N, C-alpha and C positions, 0 to 999 in steps of 0.2 A: 779432504777433512773426513775423519772417521764418523761412523753413524752416531756414536754416543756423544762425540764432541760437538757435532752439528746439532744434535738434539739439545744439549746444554745451552748452546748459543741461542737457540730458538726460545727455550724456557726463559732465559734472562731477558731477552728483547720483548717477548710477549708480556712478561711481568711488569717491566718498566712502562710499557705502553699502557697497560690497564691502570696502573697506579697513577701515571701522569694524566690520563684522560679523566679519571675520577677526580683528581685534584682540580684540574681546569674547569670541569663540569660543576664542581662545587663552588669555586671562587667566582665564576663568570657572573652569576646573578647578584653577587654582593657588590660589584663595582669597586671593590677594595682589595687589590692584590696584596696589600700589606698583611691581610689576615693570614697569609701563608706562614708568617712568622709569629702568629698569635698563639702562644702556648698556654696562656691564662686568660681566657675570655671571661668577661663578666656578663651578667644577665642582660640580654638585649643584643649582645654581639654574636657574630657568626651565625649558626643555624641556617646556613645557606642563604642568608639575607631575608628570610621570611618566617623562620621558626623561632620562638622564644625559648632559649635554653637556660639551664640553671646556671651555667658559668662556674667559676671557681668559688669554693667554699672557704670563707674566712672566719676564724675565731680569734678575737683579741688581736686582729691585725695579721695573723699568720694563716696561711692557706693550709688546708687539710689534705695530706697525701691520700691518694686512692679515693678521693671524692670526685667521681668522673664528671667532668664539666659538660660534656656534649650529650646532654639528655634534656628532653622537654620539661619545662616547668610544670605543664599540665599534660600528663601523658594521656593517650587515647587508647581505647580498647582495640581499635583497628591497628594502631601502631604496635601494641604489645603482641596481638595475635599474629600479625604479619611477620614480626621479627622471629617469634618462636616456631611458626609454621615453616618459614624459610629454613631455619636451622634444622629442624626435625627432618624435613624432606632431604636436605643436603646430607645430614649425618647418617641417616638410615640408608639412604641411597648409596653412599660409599661403602658402608658396612655390608650391605647386600651384595654389591659387586665383588667385594673382597671374598665373601663366603662362597659365592658361586665359582670363582676362579679357583679357590682352594679345593672345592669339591671336584671340579673339572680335572685339576692336576692329579688327583688320586686315580682318575680313570685313564688320562691321556698322556701322563708323564710330560707335562709342559716343560719346555727348555727356554733358556734366556735368549732374547733376540738382540741383535746389534744393528739391525737395519730398519725395520718397519714396526709400527705399532700393531698389536694384535686387536681383536675385536673388543676384548675387555678394556684395553687401554683407551679405545675410542669411546666406549661407554662412559668412562670416567671423564674423558675430555668433554663430552657433551653435557654431563651432569654438572661438572665444575663450571663450564662456560655459561650454561644457563643460570646457574645460581649467582654468578658474578654479575650478569645483566640484571637478575632479579634484585641483587643488593643495591645496585644503582637506582633502579626504579623504586624500591622500597624506601631508600633513604630520601629521595626527592619527593615522595608522596606522603609518608608518615613519619620519617626521620628516625625514630628511636630504634636502637639495636637491643641486644640482650642486656645492655648496661642498665636498662630500666629496672631490671629485677635481680641482678646478681653483681657481686663485688668486682671491681676492676682487678683486684689482686688474683682472683681466680682465673681471669683471662691470661694474665701474665704467667701465672704458675702452670697453666696448661701447656704453654710453650716450653717452659723450662722442663716439664716432664718429658717432652719430646727429646730434649737434649740429654736427659738421663738415660733414656733408652738408646740414644745414639752412642753414649759412652759405653753401654753394655755391648752393643753390637760391634764396636770397634776394638774390643779387648784383644782379639787375635792379631790385629794389625799394629796397635800401639800401646798395648798393656793397659794397666790401670793408672799408673803414675810414673812419669820419667821413663817411659818405654818399657816398663817391666810390671808384672810378669805377663808374658804373652801366651805362654803355653802352660795352662793349668791342667794337670793330668787327671784330676779327679773325675770319675765317670759321672757323678751327680752334677758337676759343674758343666760338663759337656752336654749333658741332657738338658740342663737349664738353658744353656746358650742356644741349643738347637730349637728349644721351645720358643725362646724370644725371637729367633730368626723367622720362625714360622708364623707367629701370631702377633708380632709387634705392630703390624699395620693398623690394628683396631684402636690402640691407644694413640698411635701417631695421628690417626684420622681424627680422633676426638680433639686433640690438642690444636690441630689445624683448623677444623671446621668451626669449633666453639669460638676460637679467637676471631676468625673471620666475621662471624655474625655478631660479635660483641659490639663493635664500633659502627657508628654511622660513617658513610663515605664522605667525610669532611675534607676540607682543603688545606690543612696545615702541613708543615714540613713533617711533623710526627706521623700524621696519617699517611702521607706519602711514602715514608720509609716502612711503615707498618704494613700497608697493603702491598707494597712491593715484596716484602718478606713473606707475607701470607700467600701471595701468588706463587712465589718460589716453592713453598711447601705444598701448595696444591698441585704444582707440576710433579713434585716428588710422589704425591699420592696417585698420580696419573701413570707414572712410568714403571710400575712394578712389572717384573720379568722383562724389562728392557735394560740393556747394559748400562745406560745412563744412570739408572736408579742406584747403582752401587759404584759409580765413578768417584773415587776418593777425593778428587779435587773439587767436584760439585758438592759432595757431602760436606767437605770442609767449608765451603762457601755457606751452606745452609746453617752449619753450626756456628760460624763466626760472625755472620751478619747480625746476629742478635747483639753482639758486642758494639757494633757500630750504631745500630738503631737504638739500642737501649741507652747507650752513652748520650747520644744527641738528644733523645727524648727527655732523659732525666736532667741534663744540663739546662734545657730550656724551662724546666719546671723550678719553682722556688725550693729552697732548702738544700740539703746535702745528700739527698737520696741517690744522686749520681754516683757517689762513692760506692754504694752497694753494687750498682750495675757495672760501672767502668772497671773497677779493680777486681770485682768478683769474676766477671767473664775473662778478664785478662789473665787471672791466675789459672783458670781452667785451660786456657789456651797454652800457657807457658809450661804447664806441668803434664798436659795430656795431648791436646789437639795438634800441637806443633810436631809431634812425632808422626804425623801423617805427611810431613814434608821431608826433604833431604837435609834440612838444616842441622839436626842434632848429630848426624853421622859425618857429614861432609864439611859443614861450615860451623864448627864449634865456636869460632870467634864471633859469628853473628848471634848465636845463642847466648854467649857471654854478654854481648852488647845489649841484647834485648832484656836480659835480667838486670843489667846496670841501669838502663833507661827506665825500667819498671820501678826500680828502687828509688831513683830520682823523682819519678812521677808521684810516688807514695809520699815522699818527704814534702813535696810541694803541695800536693792535694790535701794533706792533713795538717798543714801548718797552722790553720785557724782553729780547728777543734780537736785535733789529736785522737779522733775516734777510730783508731786503726782497726778495731774489732769489726767495723762495718764491712770491710773488704773481704771478711771471711764468711759472711752470711750465705752467699750463693755457693761458693766451693765446698764449704762444710756441709750444707744441706744436700747438695748434689751427691757428695760421697757417702753421706749417711744413707740416702736413698739408694744409691748404687749398691752398697754392701748389704742393705736390708733386702733388696730384691734378689741379690745373689744368695744370701743366706737362707731366705724362705724358699727360693727355688730349689736349692740343693737339698734342704731338709725335706721338701715335698717329694723330690725325685727319689731320695733315699727310702722314704717310708713306702712309696708306691712300688718300688723295686722289690721290697720285702713282701709285698702283698699282691704282686702281679699274677701269681699262680692261682688266685681265687677268682673264678670266673664271675661270681656274683658281685665282685667288687668293681668291675669295669664301668658299669653304668654310674655308680656312685662316684667313681673317680672323676668322671667327666664333670659332674655337678660341683665337686670340691675344687677342681682346677679352675673352673669358670668363676667360682666365688672368690678364690684367692686372687685370680687375675683382676677382677673388678675391684676387690678390696685394696689390693696394692696400688692400682692406678689411682683410685680415689684418695687413698692416704697420702700418696706422693703429691697430688695436685692440691689437696686441702692443706697439707703440711707446708708446702711452699707458699701458698697464699697467706697463711698465718705468719710465716717468717717474714715475708715482704711487707704485708700490710698491717700486721698486728692483730687483725680481726677480719671478719667477713661482712662487715657492715656495709649496707647500701645507703648512703647518706641522702635522705629525702627531707631533711629538716631545714632547708634554706631555699 
């Protein structure tokens, strides 16, 4: 077994172990294993069997989407502080390690490894491992995650932002849509893509760490799938400059697991929001991600069958409400963000290339680039949050 394949197997097994352990550890005190299937807890249910949580918010008999149920009715200062301190330590810890390695690469010309982890990989392993244990301890002592202060839609949108960056990075392999175009010859585009390759780790880190600390380590099926996925992403944050980090089959798993997890989670919830996630991520797969496989070139009959099955699924899934526009929310939003990032990046590269001969401009250039980076990332995350949830409300009125 090759080094990168062996590493991927370890990532998957370790992630499944942590997610399963967290689930069992949460359900054990409740003495009610049926809580595993409880996607709509009411006040007094769940909460590890000893915490009073808000449960599902109902208005006129209808539940409110993105009113996160797994939060304490009466939050504590200790709970809020521990959640935010844990997140801040984890977030800035990752960013500092990434910055240190990038500075070291300028001096030592770091090369990609296929066998062993380097020192920076182990630093990230220790940081992520410690914060995973901290998450379990924090949940079982004070319970609340970041959900106490920020909307659930921002947690979901932070992960979708990760997927947008993944679409950008994959353009040379699978194009923008239907395998084309893969080779865009504009110099400003190549400069934009090189910049994204070099600095994508910071926004990816935010999407992963923010989402990880948003939820308490509860014991439902949704939390099991979510923590499994978050652990996979944490392994990806650990493996930079190891060949497993850019293994296209591993990356495809990271991109498509959100379809499985998002679909199951949404179906377990009331209403028809599952149509947004299920069909939306399916469209992204069929027009983009599938081109990381051999199917489009070698097995066109499989591709045609998948399109046919998708059409049948759409007809069946929308036969009650005919709200077909819902399946376009995620793909349209992702592609708007994709083209916006490309456009602003190319424009910035073009302007800077015209001004690069001015030595006094170099320092200002760095500041502008940082501001554009933060602004774009924030805009993508907030924009997706509004598309998904309609607002950024944290519902504390029930």
